C-alpha positions in Angstrom: -42.1 89.0 221.8 -41.0 88.4 218.3 -43.3 86.8 215.7 -41.6 84.0 213.8 -42.9 83.3 210.3 -41.6 79.9 209.2 -42.4 79.9 205.5 -41.1 77.3 203.0 -38.8 78.5 200.2 -41.6 78.0 197.7 -43.6 80.8 199.4 -41.2 83.4 198.3 -40.8 84.9 194.8 -37.8 84.0 192.6 -35.0 86.6 192.3 -35.8 89.1 189.6 -34.8 92.5 188.3 -37.0 95.6 188.5 -38.4 94.8 185.1 -39.5 91.3 186.2 -36.7 89.6 184.2 -35.0 86.6 186.0 -31.6 87.2 187.5 -28.9 85.2 185.6 -25.2 84.9 185.7 -24.7 86.1 189.2 -22.3 83.4 190.4 -19.0 82.6 188.8 -18.8 79.1 187.3 -15.1 78.8 187.5 -13.6 77.0 190.6 -10.3 76.3 192.1 -7.1 78.3 191.5 -8.5 80.2 188.6 -10.9 82.1 190.9 -8.0 83.1 193.2 -6.1 84.7 190.3 -8.8 87.4 189.9 -9.7 87.9 193.6 -8.0 90.6 195.6 -7.2 88.7 198.9 -5.1 89.8 201.8 -4.4 87.9 205.1 -2.9 90.1 207.8 -0.1 92.1 206.3 0.3 89.8 203.3 -1.5 90.6 200.0 -1.4 89.5 196.4 -0.6 93.0 195.1 -3.3 93.0 192.5 -5.3 95.9 194.0 -6.1 99.0 192.0 -3.8 101.9 192.6 -4.9 104.9 194.7 -6.4 107.7 192.6 -4.0 110.7 193.0 -5.7 113.2 190.6 -8.7 115.3 191.6 -10.2 118.7 192.2 -8.8 121.0 194.9 -11.7 122.0 197.1 -12.3 125.3 199.0 -13.5 126.1 202.5 -11.8 123.3 204.4 -10.5 125.2 207.4 -7.8 123.3 209.2 -8.2 120.1 207.1 -6.2 117.1 208.4 -7.2 114.6 205.7 -6.4 116.5 202.5 -8.2 119.1 200.4 -8.7 117.2 197.1 -12.0 115.6 196.0 -11.1 112.3 194.3 -14.5 110.7 193.5 -16.0 110.3 190.0 -16.9 113.8 188.8 -19.7 113.6 186.3 
């Protein structure tokens, strides 16, 4: 049987970074239609068209055998 711990919110620590600084500026303060301008939203087959393009450059990899999904690595190469 599960043990349920019903603690009040005051029993938990406040959100903080790994260096014990408080977390600030997480939520956007703008509301309404301005927020929707920067969001990338799609509903079904309809989208706003503001998504980033697909990365087409990359490094051709070796040893793929009968690859069916491409042979180019497109991630960030550091």
